[in-house]
C-alpha positions in Angstrom: 38.4 86.3 164.9 39.3 89.0 162.7 43.0 89.4 161.2 44.5 92.9 161.3 44.9 93.9 157.7 48.2 95.6 157.4 48.2 98.2 154.5 51.4 97.5 152.5 52.9 100.1 150.5 54.1 98.8 146.9 56.4 101.0 145.1 57.2 100.4 141.4 59.2 101.9 138.7 57.5 104.6 136.7 57.7 104.7 133.3 60.0 108.2 133.6 62.3 106.5 135.8 62.4 103.3 133.2 62.9 105.7 130.3 66.0 107.5 131.9 67.5 104.0 133.1 67.1 103.0 129.3 68.7 106.2 128.2 71.7 105.8 130.2 72.3 102.3 129.3 71.9 103.1 125.6 74.8 106.1 125.9 77.0 103.7 127.8 76.9 101.0 125.2 77.0 103.7 122.3 80.0 105.1 124.0 81.8 101.6 124.1 81.2 101.1 120.5 82.3 104.5 119.4 85.8 104.0 121.3 86.1 100.7 119.7 85.7 102.2 116.4 88.4 104.7 117.0 90.5 101.9 118.3 90.1 100.0 115.2 90.9 103.2 112.9 94.1 103.7 115.0 95.1 100.3 114.4 94.5 100.9 110.6 96.6 103.8 110.5 99.3 102.1 112.4 99.1 99.3 109.8 99.3 102.1 107.0 102.4 103.6 108.6 104.3 100.0 108.9 103.2 99.1 105.3 104.8 102.4 103.9 107.9 101.9 106.1 108.2 98.5 104.7 107.8 99.5 101.0 110.2 102.5 101.2 112.7 100.1 102.6 112.0 97.4 99.9 112.4 100.1 97.2 115.5 100.9 98.8 117.0 97.5 98.8 115.7 96.8 95.1 117.6 100.2 94.0 120.5 98.9 96.0 120.6 95.5 94.1 120.6 97.1 90.7 123.9 97.8 88.6 125.1 101.1 88.9 124.6 101.8 85.2 121.2 100.7 85.3 120.4 103.1 88.0 121.7 106.0 86.4 119.5 104.9 83.2 116.0 106.3 83.2 115.0 104.1 80.1 116.1 101.1 82.8 114.2 102.4 85.4 110.7 103.3 83.8 110.8 100.1 81.4 108.2 97.6 82.4 110.0 93.9 82.6 107.7 91.0 83.4 106.5 90.3 86.7 108.3 87.4 88.5 107.0 84.4 89.8 105.8 84.5 93.7 109.2 82.9 94.5 111.3 85.0 92.6 112.5 88.4 93.2 110.3 91.5 92.7 111.5 93.7 89.7 113.0 96.7 90.6 111.3 98.5 87.6 109.6 101.7 89.1 106.4 100.6 86.7 105.2 98.2 89.6 104.7 98.9 93.2 107.7 98.1 95.6 106.0 95.0 97.3 102.5 93.6 97.2 101.3 95.2 100.1 97.5 97.2 99.5 99.1 100.5 100.7 101.8 100.2 97.9 99.5 100.6 95.3 97.7 103.5 96.9 100.8 105.7 97.3 102.4 108.3 95.3 106.0 107.5 95.2 109.1 109.7 94.7 112.3 108.3 93.7 115.5 111.0 93.3 119.0 109.9 92.2 121.2 112.7 92.7 125.1 112.8 92.5 126.5 112.9 96.1 127.5 115.1 97.5 127.2 118.1 94.9 123.3 117.1 94.5 123.9 117.7 90.8 123.0 116.1 88.5 119.7 114.5 89.4 116.7 113.0 88.4 113.4 112.5 90.0 110.9 109.7 89.2 107.3 110.2 90.3 105.2 107.2 90.4 101.3 107.8 90.5 99.1 105.3 92.5 98.0 102.3 90.9 99.4 98.6 90.1 101.0 99.3 86.7 101.8 102.5 86.3 104.6 104.3 84.0 106.5 106.9 86.1 107.2 110.3 85.0 110.8 111.8 85.3 112.1 115.2 86.1 113.7 116.5 83.8 112.3 114.7 81.0 115.8 114.6 79.4 118.3 112.1 81.1 121.0 114.1 83.0 124.9 113.2 82.3 126.0 111.1 85.1 129.3 110.3 83.6 132.0 110.6 86.0 130.1 110.1 89.0 130.5 107.2 91.3 128.5 107.9 94.3 124.9 108.9 94.5 122.0 109.7 97.0 118.8 107.9 96.5 115.8 109.4 98.2 112.5 107.1 98.2 109.3 109.1 99.4 106.0 107.9 99.8 102.7 110.2 100.2 99.3 108.9 100.6 96.2 109.7 102.2 95.5 108.0 105.3 92.4 106.2 105.9 92.2 108.0 109.6 91.2 111.6 109.1 92.1 111.7 105.6 95.4 113.4 106.3 98.3 113.4 103.8 101.0 111.0 105.3 104.6 110.8 104.4 107.3 108.2 104.7 111.2 108.8 103.5 114.4 107.0 103.4 117.3 107.7 101.7 120.9 105.6 101.0 124.2 106.2 99.2 125.0 103.8 96.4 128.7 103.6 95.4 129.7 102.2 91.7 131.4 99.1 91.7 131.1 95.2 91.7 128.3 93.8 93.6 129.7 90.4 95.9 
């Protein structure tokens, strides 16, 4: 007895089909990794923005805590006083960054003190990036703030963002009056 022989067609993937499938999978995973990298850069950019807001507010609060005469004195504002212990208050001197964040040492900080509401006289301190930098003053001679009892203090951070290397800026201002601190 002979059994009938059925011819079976076997089909398999050709080399071209396998390469196309591998290319599609590779492109899919590359796209996923690129989206992940972009998301991480956005997270870094948002951390920088939050650090800038925090640094500007720290500087404003430090300047608000100064005696009014010290705030008007360029010699006091640009002098380097010893750094405090970690548990003590931060120095208000513009020689040091406003806080210990990594961004605070990478920004150009500009502090402008001007009479309010006239805006004159005024003095601007510019602190370049770094950890212990003596700021420059404009004008270089100390303006006469005698008789001034209310000043506007403007603090501006400028830095090159890690995402796309664009110039970023954060700014805040406050009014400070002469008087006794309680």
